[in-house]
C-alpha positions in Angstrom: -15.5 -23.3 2.1 -15.5 -21.8 5.8 -12.7 -19.7 6.7 -9.6 -21.0 7.6 -6.8 -19.8 10.3 -3.4 -20.5 9.1 -0.3 -19.4 11.5 3.1 -19.2 10.8 6.3 -17.6 11.6 8.8 -15.7 9.8 12.0 -13.4 11.0 10.6 -13.5 14.7 7.0 -12.7 13.7 3.8 -14.8 14.0 1.2 -14.5 11.3 -2.5 -15.7 11.2 -4.0 -15.8 7.9 -7.8 -16.2 7.5 -9.0 -17.1 3.9 -11.4 -18.4 2.1 -9.1 -20.5 -0.1 -5.8 -22.2 0.1 -3.0 -19.3 0.7 0.9 -19.5 0.9 3.0 -17.6 3.5 3.7 -13.8 2.5 7.3 -13.1 1.8 9.1 -10.9 4.1 11.2 -7.8 2.7 13.5 -6.6 4.9 16.3 -4.2 5.0 19.9 -5.0 5.0 21.8 -3.8 7.9 18.5 -2.5 9.6 18.4 -1.7 13.2 15.0 -1.0 15.2 13.7 2.1 14.8 14.6 2.7 11.3 11.0 2.4 10.4 11.6 0.4 7.3 8.3 0.0 5.6 6.9 3.1 7.0 5.7 3.7 3.3 5.4 1.1 0.6 4.4 0.9 -3.1 3.8 -1.5 -5.8 4.1 -1.8 -9.7 4.4 -4.5 -12.0 7.1 -6.7 -10.5 8.7 -4.0 -8.4 8.1 -3.0 -4.8 9.7 0.2 -3.3 10.0 0.3 0.6 10.6 3.7 2.5 13.0 3.8 5.6 12.6 7.6 6.9 14.8 6.8 10.2 17.6 5.0 8.5 21.0 6.6 9.4 22.9 5.3 6.6 23.6 8.5 5.7 23.3 10.7 9.1 20.8 10.3 11.8 17.2 10.0 10.5 18.6 10.8 7.0 16.5 8.1 5.6 16.8 5.6 2.8 14.6 3.9 0.2 14.6 0.4 -1.2 13.9 -1.0 -4.5 12.7 -5.2 -4.5 12.2 -6.9 -7.9 9.9 -9.9 -8.4 11.6 -13.4 -9.4 8.3 -15.2 -9.8 7.5 -15.9 -6.3 10.8 -14.6 -4.9 11.6 -11.0 -4.3 15.1 -9.5 -4.2 16.9 -6.5 -3.3 17.8 -4.6 -6.4 19.1 -1.3 -5.0 19.4 1.1 -2.2 18.1 4.4 -3.1 19.8 7.7 -1.6 19.8 11.2 -2.8 22.7 12.8 -4.0 23.0 15.5 -1.1 21.6 13.4 2.0 21.6 15.4 5.4 20.7 14.1 9.1 16.9 14.8 9.5 15.8 14.5 5.8 13.6 11.5 6.8 14.1 10.5 3.0 11.7 7.7 2.6 8.6 9.0 4.5 6.6 8.6 1.3 7.2 6.4 -2.0 5.7 5.9 -5.5 6.2 4.0 -8.5 5.2 3.5 -11.8 7.0 1.6 -14.6 10.4 3.3 -14.9 9.8 6.0 -12.3 10.0 6.4 -8.6 9.3 9.4 -6.1 10.9 9.5 -2.7 9.4 12.1 -0.3 11.7 13.6 2.1 9.8 16.0 4.4 12.6 16.8 6.5 14.7 18.2 4.1 15.9 21.8 5.2 14.3 21.5 8.7 11.2 20.6 7.5 10.5 22.5 4.1 10.9 19.0 2.6 11.8 17.5 -1.0 10.8 15.0 -3.3 13.3 12.8 -5.4 12.6 11.6 -8.7 14.3 8.4 -10.0 14.8 6.9 -13.5 15.4 3.4 -14.2 17.8 2.6 -17.3 18.5 -1.2 -17.6 18.5 -2.1 -14.2 19.7 1.0 -12.1 17.8 3.5 -10.8 19.4 6.9 -10.8 18.2 10.4 -9.3 16.7 12.5 -12.0 15.5 15.5 -10.3 15.3 17.1 -7.1 11.9 18.8 -6.7 11.2 21.6 -4.4 8.0 23.8 -3.0 7.8 27.2 -4.3 9.2 28.8 -1.4 11.2 28.1 2.2 8.6 27.5 4.7 8.6 24.5 6.7 5.4 22.5 5.1 6.6 19.3 5.3 6.6 19.1 1.3 6.8 15.2 0.8 4.8 13.8 3.5 3.1 12.2 0.4 3.6 11.4 -3.0 2.0 10.3 -6.0 2.8 9.5 -10.1 0.5 9.2 -12.9 1.1 11.2 -15.8 2.8 13.5 -13.7 4.0 14.0 -9.8 2.2 15.1 -7.3 3.6 16.1 -4.0 2.1 17.0 -1.0 3.0 19.7 1.8 0.3 19.2 4.9 1.9 22.0 6.9 1.9 24.4 4.0 0.4 28.0 5.5 -0.8 29.8 2.3 -4.5 29.5 3.8 -3.5 29.7 7.4 -1.3 27.9 9.6 -1.0 24.2 8.8 -3.7 24.3 6.2 -1.6 22.1 3.7 -1.1 22.1 -0.5 -0.4 20.1 -3.3 2.1 20.3 -5.5 2.0 19.0 -9.3 5.0 18.6 -11.6 5.1 17.9 -15.0 7.7 16.4 -17.2 9.1 18.6 -20.5 12.7 18.4 -21.0 13.0 18.5 -17.0 10.4 18.4 -14.3 8.8 21.6 -13.8 6.1 23.0 -11.2 2.7 22.8 -13.2 0.2 23.8 -10.4 -0.2 24.6 -6.4 -3.4 23.3 -5.5 -5.3 24.5 -2.3 -9.2 24.3 -1.4 -11.1 27.2 -1.6 -12.3 26.5 1.8 -9.3 25.9 3.5 -8.6 26.7 7.0 -5.9 26.2 9.4 -4.8 23.0 10.5 -6.6 21.4 7.8 -3.6 19.2 7.2 -4.9 19.1 3.5 -2.3 16.7 2.0 -2.1 14.2 4.5 -3.0 11.6 2.1 -2.6 11.8 -2.0 -3.5 9.4 -4.6 -3.3 10.3 -8.4 -4.9 7.8 -11.2 -5.4 9.1 -14.8 -7.2 12.4 -14.9 -8.3 11.9 -11.0 -6.2 13.5 -8.3 -7.6 12.9 -4.7 -6.5 14.7 -1.5 -7.2 14.0 1.9 -7.7 16.4 4.7 -8.4 14.9 7.9 -9.1 17.9 10.2 -11.2 19.6 7.6 -14.3 21.0 9.3 -17.8 20.5 9.0 -20.9 22.3 10.2 -20.3 22.0 13.8 -17.6 19.6 14.1 -14.2 18.4 12.4 -14.8 15.0 10.6 -12.4 15.6 7.8 -13.0 15.6 3.9 -11.3 14.3 1.0 -11.3 16.5 -2.4 -11.4 15.4 -5.6 -9.7 17.1 -8.8 -10.1 16.6 -12.5 -7.5 17.3 -15.6 -9.6 19.5 -18.0 -7.8 21.5 -20.7 -4.5 21.8 -18.9 -5.4 22.4 -15.5 -6.7 20.8 -12.3 -10.0 21.8 -11.6 -11.8 21.1 -8.4 -14.9 18.3 -9.0 -15.9 17.4 -5.3 -15.7 17.5 -1.7 -16.2 13.9 -0.3 -18.0 13.7 3.2 -18.7 10.7 5.2 -22.6 10.3 5.5 -22.0 9.8 9.2 -19.2 11.6 9.9 -18.6 12.8 13.5 -16.0 14.9 15.1 -12.4 13.7 15.3 -13.0 10.8 12.6 -10.0 11.4 10.8 -11.7 11.1 7.5 -9.1 11.3 4.5 -6.0 9.9 6.7 -5.7 7.9 3.7 -7.1 7.7 0.0 -6.8 5.6 -2.8 -8.2 5.6 -6.4 -8.9 2.8 -9.0 -11.1 3.4 -12.2 -14.6 4.6 -10.7 -13.8 3.7 -7.3 -12.4 6.0 -4.3 -11.5 5.0 -0.8 -11.3 7.2 2.1 -10.0 6.0 5.4 -11.0 6.9 8.6 -9.1 5.2 11.2 -10.6 7.2 14.4 -14.2 6.6 13.6 -16.2 4.8 16.4 -18.0 1.8 15.6 -21.1 0.3 16.3 -21.3 -0.5 20.0 -19.3 2.5 21.4 -16.3 1.2 20.2 -13.7 4.3 20.0 -11.3 4.6 17.2 -12.0 1.3 15.8 -12.0 3.0 12.2 -13.5 2.3 9.1 -13.2 2.7 5.4 -15.9 4.4 2.9 -16.3 3.6 -0.7 -17.3 6.3 -3.1 -18.4 5.5 -6.7 -18.8 7.6 -9.6 -22.1 7.4 -11.1 -23.0 10.1 -14.1 -20.1 12.1 -13.1 -20.7 12.5 -9.7 -19.1 10.7 -6.7 -21.4 8.8 -4.1 -20.7 6.8 -1.1 -21.4 3.5 -1.8 -20.3 1.4 0.9 -18.6 1.8 4.4 -16.2 -1.2 5.5 -15.5 -2.5 9.0 -12.8 -4.4 10.4 -14.1 -8.3 10.5 -14.5 -8.0 14.4 -14.2 -4.1 15.1 -12.7 -3.4 18.4 -11.6 0.3 20.0 -8.2 1.8 19.1 -7.9 -0.6 15.7 -7.2 2.3 13.6 -9.0 0.3 10.9 -8.5 2.7 7.6 -4.9 4.0 8.5 -3.9 2.7 5.5 -5.7 1.7 1.9 -5.1 0.6 -1.6 -7.0 -0.7 -4.6 -6.4 -1.9 -8.1 -9.6 -3.2 -9.8 -10.9 -6.0 -7.9 -8.6 -6.1 -4.9 -8.8 -3.6 -1.9 -6.7 -3.5 1.2 -6.9 -2.0 4.4 -4.3 -1.6 7.6 -5.3 -1.6 11.0 -2.0 -1.0 12.8 -3.4 -1.1 16.3 -5.8 -4.1 15.8 -6.0 -5.4 19.6 -6.9 -8.9 18.5 -3.1 -9.8 18.7 -1.8 -7.2 21.3 -1.8 -4.2 19.6 0.1 -5.8 17.1 -1.9 -4.8 13.9 -3.6 -6.5 10.9 -3.7 -6.1 7.3 -7.2 -7.2 5.4 -7.8 -8.2 1.6 -11.3 -7.4 -0.1 -12.2 -8.6 -3.4 -15.1 -7.2 -5.5 -17.8 -10.2 -6.0 -20.1 -7.8 -7.8 -19.9 -4.1 -9.0 -19.9 -2.1 -5.6 -20.1 -5.3 -3.3 -16.7 -5.7 -1.4 -16.0 -9.2 0.5 -13.1 -9.7 3.1 -11.1 -12.4 1.2 -8.1 -12.9 4.0 -6.6 -11.1 7.2 -3.0 -11.0 7.8 -2.2 -10.7 11.9 0.6 -10.2 13.8 1.4 -12.0 16.8 4.0 -9.5 18.3 2.9 -6.6 20.0 3.5 -2.9 18.9 4.9 -3.6 15.5 1.8 -1.9 13.7 1.5 -4.4 11.2 -0.6 -2.6 8.4 0.7 1.0 8.7 1.3 1.1 5.1 -0.2 -1.0 2.4 -0.2 -1.0 -1.1 -1.7 -3.4 -4.3 -1.0 -4.0 -7.8 -2.8 -6.4 -9.6 -3.0 -9.9 -7.8 0.0 -8.8 -5.3 -0.7 -6.7 -2.0 1.8 -5.4 0.6 1.4 -4.3 4.2 4.4 -2.2 6.2 5.3 -3.4 9.6 7.9 -0.5 10.7 8.2 -1.5 14.3 9.3 -5.0 13.9 12.6 -4.8 15.0 14.1 -2.7 11.9 11.0 -2.9 10.3 9.3 -5.1 7.1 7.0 -5.5 4.5 5.0 -8.6 3.7 4.0 -9.3 0.0 1.6 -11.9 -0.7 -0.4 -12.8 -4.0 -4.0 -12.9 -3.8 -4.9 -14.1 -7.1 -6.5 -17.1 -8.7 -4.5 -20.1 -8.7 -3.3 -22.7 -11.1 -4.0 -26.6 -10.6 -0.2 -26.6 -11.5 0.5 -24.1 -8.5 1.1 -26.6 -5.8 2.1 -24.4 -3.0 -0.4 -21.7 -4.0 2.1 -19.0 -4.3 0.8 -17.6 -7.5 3.6 -19.5 -9.7 4.3 -22.3 -11.5 7.8 -22.6 -11.0 10.6 -25.0 -9.8 9.2 -25.2 -6.0 6.2 -27.0 -7.6 8.3 -29.2 -9.9 10.0 -30.4 -6.6 6.6 -31.9 -5.6 6.0 -33.5 -8.7 9.4 -34.9 -8.9 9.1 -36.3 -5.3 5.5 -37.4 -6.4 6.3 -39.6 -9.1 5.0 -43.1 -8.8 7.4 -45.8 -7.7 7.0 -49.2 -9.0 3.1 -50.7 -8.6 1.5 -47.5 -9.5 -0.9 -45.7 -7.4 -0.5 -42.3 -5.6 1.2 -41.5 -2.5 0.1 -39.8 0.7 -0.2 -36.3 -0.3 0.2 -36.5 -3.7 -3.3 -36.0 -5.3 -2.6 -32.6 -6.1 0.4 -33.7 -8.3 -2.1 -36.2 -10.2 -2.8 -33.3 -13.0 -5.1 -35.6 -15.0 -6.6 -37.6 -12.3 -5.6 -40.9 -13.3 -4.3 -42.4 -9.9 -0.5 -41.8 -11.2 1.9 -39.2 -11.3 4.1 -39.9 -14.4 5.0 -38.0 -17.6 1.4 -37.2 -18.7 1.5 -35.1 -15.3 4.5 -33.6 -16.4 3.7 -32.7 -19.9 0.7 -30.9 -18.4 3.1 -29.1 -15.8 5.3 -27.9 -18.1 2.6 -26.5 -20.8 1.6 -24.1 -17.4 5.0 -23.4 -16.2 5.2 -19.4 -16.1 5.4 -16.6 -13.3 2.0 -15.1 -12.3 1.7 -11.6 -14.1 
């Protein structure tokens, strides 16, 4: 099937979707009472049927104090569940600069706390309510922007990308463990760290693997950036490998974004120049683990690379789904795009669809997240900001509107297509003829009811 372009408009934003299969309209998550400049969806994370969205410049508790919002998926719909605020909000905290979620735990970074010292807040869910469990702080009162990035998995990792232990703005990462409360376990800095590396600009934690991006790390004769991989061994984080782009060049920003899933690590280089002298078009490098060693396996580019796209500003991966944000993609007047790739065979990633903004300057794809068959892209400059969530998994024959769920919306289609006296199919009702007998009747209803359920 040839790729198709589907355009639609939601909340003032025109979106275009190129897809190899039928797709439904992404759902917009919007902030309640948001204002322009709040940067809702500056950060976004998914886990199960939950989404958490950061709004670091929200003014609810003071100028740029920030907020975060939890949304719950109800079949194909997403509903606002709770606004998260710290117990001690102050103007300038930028609470929501980063977010992470896993099961019943949410972590929100607030890099502006204390004038730039920073903090991270852990919230625990009990029933349907999220309550602050801890406020995490760096080991000393420095303006390191602690909370710039956060991650969760068997612990909490928090970066302070302007930590000065190894020189001005060299950066560091803190790892906390829970044992009757959260306590600092390790503070990690690379042995080759130098001033202005910004180690901790990006951060991802999955199982025993911790990946830290350092987009201004030095090379032999340039500053291409790097990503550092650490492995949990015998009760401590042990440096495993320094990842570099095989064709890295000065100013690529390699390490601006990172993601890891099983044997795959992604590293974004949004300022990489594409072939044809395309300045800052951006790219994403895919590394695979073979015999304990991470090796560059692939390099992904935008479907149609252009200068200043910043493809790779955000990345995410979960199993066979990979997402990349390009928040300045020029095809739609610098509105940005989100790209979705699927893994056809091991290491072979194919573009599945691209969601593009029709408005200028909204930074569509500034943030990105993926969990299972759901993906999310943040658009922080679309009015007060928005996060768009889409289902990208397999579609059941009973999911008539291809939103990932066989639910009441599809039942309406079945009901409306029920045959009138005389039999036969009405126009557009072939999809509801589930048993292919040229009639929509009780037999089709039986098939439908057997399949009715929400997508995982």
